[in-house]
C-alpha positions, -999 to 999 in steps of 0.1 A, spaced: 0 0 0 29 23 7 42 19 -29 7 26 -43 6 58 -23 41 68 -35 32 60 -72 0 82 -70 19 111 -54 46 109 -81 19 111 -107 0 140 -90 32 161 -87 47 151 -121 78 133 -107 96 101 -116 94 86 -81 82 94 -46 92 82 -12 67 82 17 82 90 50 77 94 87 91 126 105 127 138 105 142 173 109 172 190 94 188 201 126 192 165 139 218 160 111 237 192 113 220 208 83 219 245 88 202 273 70 203 309 59 169 324 65 158 349 38 133 377 43 129 386 6 113 372 -25 139 388 -48 158 360 -67 189 382 -69 191 382 -32 191 344 -31 218 344 -58 239 367 -36 234 345 -5 247 313 -21 283 304 -11 306 274 -17 289 253 9 253 259 -2 236 227 -14 200 237 -21 175 265 -21 144 254 -1 111 273 -3 75 267 3 51 271 -26 27 290 -4 46 300 27 31 293 61 18 314 78 18 346 56 11 329 23 40 346 6 46 333 -29 79 331 -47 87 328 -84 95 291 -86 108 296 -122 132 323 -113 145 306 -82 150 274 -102 172 293 -125 192 308 -96 197 274 -81 207 257 -114 231 285 -122 248 276 -89 247 238 -96 223 231 -68 186 219 -67 155 238 -59 134 220 -32 98 231 -28 76 223 1 42 220 -15 22 212 16 -1 242 11 -3 234 -26 -26 205 -16 -8 176 -31 -3 193 -65 -39 203 -69 -33 240 -66 2 241 -81 27 216 -94 62 230 -87 81 205 -109 63 219 -139 79 253 -131 115 240 -125 115 226 -90 138 195 -87 125 180 -55 91 184 -39 84 176 -3 51 179 16 34 169 48 9 143 39 -7 148 73 -23 179 60 -46 181 29 -34 148 14 -47 128 43 -72 155 51 -88 141 83 -60 145 109 -58 108 115 -23 99 103 12 114 103 35 112 74 53 130 45 63 124 10 94 133 -11 90 135 -49 120 134 -72 115 152 -105 143 132 -121 155 164 -138 185 176 -118 219 168 -132 237 154 -102 269 145 -121 272 179 -138 268 197 -105 298 180 -90 286 188 -55 269 156 -45 295 128 -42 272 105 -23 251 102 -54 278 103 -81 307 84 -66 309 47 -58 296 39 -24 322 17 -5 294 -3 12 271 -7 -17 298 -9 -44 280 13 -69 271 50 -76 235 58 -74 234 79 -106 250 50 -126 225 24 -114 193 44 -110 197 73 -135 169 98 -132 156 81 -100 190 84 -83 179 108 -56 148 89 -47 168 57 -46 194 73 -23 166 84 1 150 49 2 180 26 1 204 45 21 189 73 43 155 57 49 169 22 56 194 35 80 171 59 99 139 39 98 117 68 86 94 46 65 57 52 65 36 24 80 11 4 59 -20 16 78 -9 52 75 -5 47 37 -41 33 36 -54 64 53 -34 86 29 -48 68 -1 -83 73 12 -76 110 15 -64 112 -21 -97 98 -33 -115 130 -22 -86 155 -25 -99 175 -54 -134 178 -40 -121 189 -6 -95 213 -20 -122 232 -40 -143 234 -8 -114 245 14 -105 273 -10 -141 285 -15 -148 286 22 -115 303 30 -121 331 4 -157 336 17 -146 337 53 -118 362 45 -143 385 28 -167 382 57 -141 389 83 -129 420 64 -164 435 70 -164 430 108 -159 461 129 -138 443 156 -114 428 130 -84 450 124 -70 433 94 -73 402 72 -47 386 50 -56 361 23 -38 352 -9 -70 357 -29 -72 394 -21 -57 416 -48 -40 437 -21 -20 407 -8 17 412 -16 19 379 -35 -15 379 -52 -4 388 -87 25 363 -88 4 335 -73 -23 340 -98 2 331 -126 10 297 -109 -22 286 -90 -52 268 -104 -76 296 -116 -96 311 -88 -81 290 -60 -59 306 -35 -55 281 -7 -73 271 25 -54 293 51 -60 329 61 -48 350 90 -65 379 107 -61 402 137 -86 418 161 -87 450 180 -75 446 216 -42 427 209 -32 393 223 -58 393 251 -87 398 226 -72 373 202 -70 347 229 -106 354 238 -118 349 203 -100 316 200 -114 304 233 -150 312 223 -150 293 190 -171 261 193 -172 246 158 -136 254 150 -109 234 169 -79 250 186 -53 227 171 -18 229 156 -25 213 122 -36 223 87 -57 209 60 -82 190 81 -118 187 70 -126 206 102 -118 243 106 -88 247 128 -75 279 145 -43 287 164 -23 316 178 11 309 162 30 333 184 26 311 214 27 278 197 39 267 162 60 298 154 68 310 190 105 307 187 107 328 155 79 353 161 88 363 196 125 372 192 145 393 169 165 378 141 196 361 156 228 361 136 235 326 149 207 314 126 228 322 96 251 295 85 262 278 53 244 246 42 210 255 27 190 287 19 155 285 32 127 311 29 118 327 62 80 326 67 79 361 81 98 393 79 110 406 112 97 441 104 62 427 109 67 409 142 45 432 162 15 424 140 24 388 137 25 381 175 -11 391 179 -27 373 150 -50 343 145 -44 317 118 -73 297 104 -71 265 83 -106 267 69 -125 234 68 -152 220 45 -182 225 69 -213 243 56 -202 279 53 -232 293 73 -220 272 102 -185 286 100 -198 321 99 -221 315 129 -191 302 149 -169 332 141 -197 357 146 -204 343 181 -167 343 190 -162 379 178 -191 390 200 -169 383 230 -148 413 221 -175 436 208 -163 472 203 -182 504 201 
């Protein structure tokens, strides 16, 4: 069942192979990053040094929904002989955008989110485009040189599937990050309804964003579908027409205390650190998922030399970011969602 899930994800994203995984983090293996607070490809080019091995971005960056030119960053990466890796979690399993079609070399995503869709299984997936020229790069000897233990070079044996094979036969085997069969079954069930759910998530999110914008106790609303959003124009050239994702953020008058009160008074929506569930989920990132990055100034110790990764926020906006509410909009009847938010906002009624 795991292989069936992998094959379907490779097809959905347009890759040559996919590897289903459990969880693992970069820092555990000494991989460090340079955080970037810009979308300008020239700035990424300038940040690349001799030790840089990839540019890593999110297709729709969580939590601000910043969008980057995948095509331009792909060119920057390839000019430097390194791959572009795109986290397409908010791209909903390739339904909203397929980064490989725009030059991405590797796509990764949390399958826990929209792919599974019901918050019942943990897992991820890595999709190999098969398009990066590992030999020509000269920077990846573990793929291009003969492995002393295995007695072969991955690129010689597996060709375009070399990266996927390396992940499965070397890294995954040694670390045990393989997805379990039952998790794969749940992921496959999720894929059966992905397109239907994705349409509903996006429609409800856009409608909720518009409704919130009209409420007197809401100070601001940010949604990629609004023309005023900083990434709207660029995103519109990449995303499926009329669909701008299932996540929005907003703030309320009264600061953190009022925001906590709103979250605490929601009944239908769940206060939960996840995304892409059929249920509407809300969270205050400043005290939970993004607490370490939103509540302190940029630290020079975060800058090192292995990978360039997009920062999900710019530090000039920290004050606003630390008081905001993030919503992963579910597929409930829209009237029920509105009723829930209307009742919760009444707890902070303003004159």
